C-alpha positions in Angstrom: 241.5 106.6 185.4 242.0 109.9 185.3 240.2 112.3 182.9 241.5 114.7 180.5 240.5 118.1 182.3 242.5 116.6 185.1 245.6 116.1 183.4 245.2 119.7 182.1 244.8 120.9 185.4 247.7 118.9 186.7 249.7 120.4 183.5 248.8 123.8 183.9 250.8 126.4 185.4 252.8 129.8 185.2 255.9 129.7 183.0 257.8 131.8 185.8 257.3 128.7 188.5 259.2 125.9 188.1 257.3 122.7 188.2 257.4 120.8 191.6 258.6 117.6 190.0 261.3 119.1 188.6 262.4 121.1 191.9 262.3 118.0 193.6 264.4 115.8 191.3 267.0 118.5 191.1 267.2 118.7 195.1 267.4 114.4 195.5 269.9 114.6 192.5 271.9 117.3 194.0 273.4 114.8 196.5 274.5 112.2 193.5 277.8 112.4 191.3 277.4 113.2 188.1 277.8 110.1 186.9 275.1 108.7 189.1 273.0 111.7 187.9 273.4 110.8 184.7 272.4 107.2 185.1 269.5 108.0 186.9 268.5 110.5 184.1 269.3 107.1 181.4 266.4 105.3 183.5 264.1 108.4 183.4 264.5 108.9 179.8 263.4 105.0 179.1 260.5 105.4 180.9 259.9 109.0 179.0 260.1 107.3 176.0 258.0 104.1 177.3 254.8 106.9 178.2 255.1 108.4 174.9 254.8 104.9 173.4 251.8 104.1 175.6 250.5 107.4 174.5 251.0 106.7 171.0 249.0 103.7 171.2 246.0 104.4 173.5 246.2 108.0 174.1 245.2 108.0 177.5 245.4 110.9 180.3 247.5 108.5 182.7 250.6 107.9 179.7 250.6 111.9 179.1 250.4 112.8 182.6 253.8 109.8 182.7 255.3 111.3 180.1 255.1 115.1 181.6 256.1 114.0 184.9 259.2 112.2 183.4 260.1 115.1 181.1 259.9 117.1 184.3 262.7 114.9 185.9 264.8 114.9 182.9 264.8 119.3 183.2 265.6 118.7 186.8 268.8 116.7 185.7 269.5 119.6 183.4 269.3 122.0 185.8 271.8 120.1 188.4 274.2 119.4 185.9 274.0 123.3 184.7 274.9 124.3 188.3 277.5 122.3 188.2 278.9 123.7 185.2 278.7 127.2 186.7 
């Protein structure tokens, strides 16, 4: 089990740098069609909602970290979709 200090360190970072989870998601999603990207976003969004619900129930560092990872992945989706619209 992770401690709160471990989670805080994992979540800490400068505003100017892009989270590695976000960048990795965007890189992988760039190869997919827009429909597939949106399907993937639906699945990740469900996982994010579950992680937040788990956090509401137990307030564990793992559920908070899982929620953070899901949120960063969804930001990667927005990055990909924004580039396609530009």
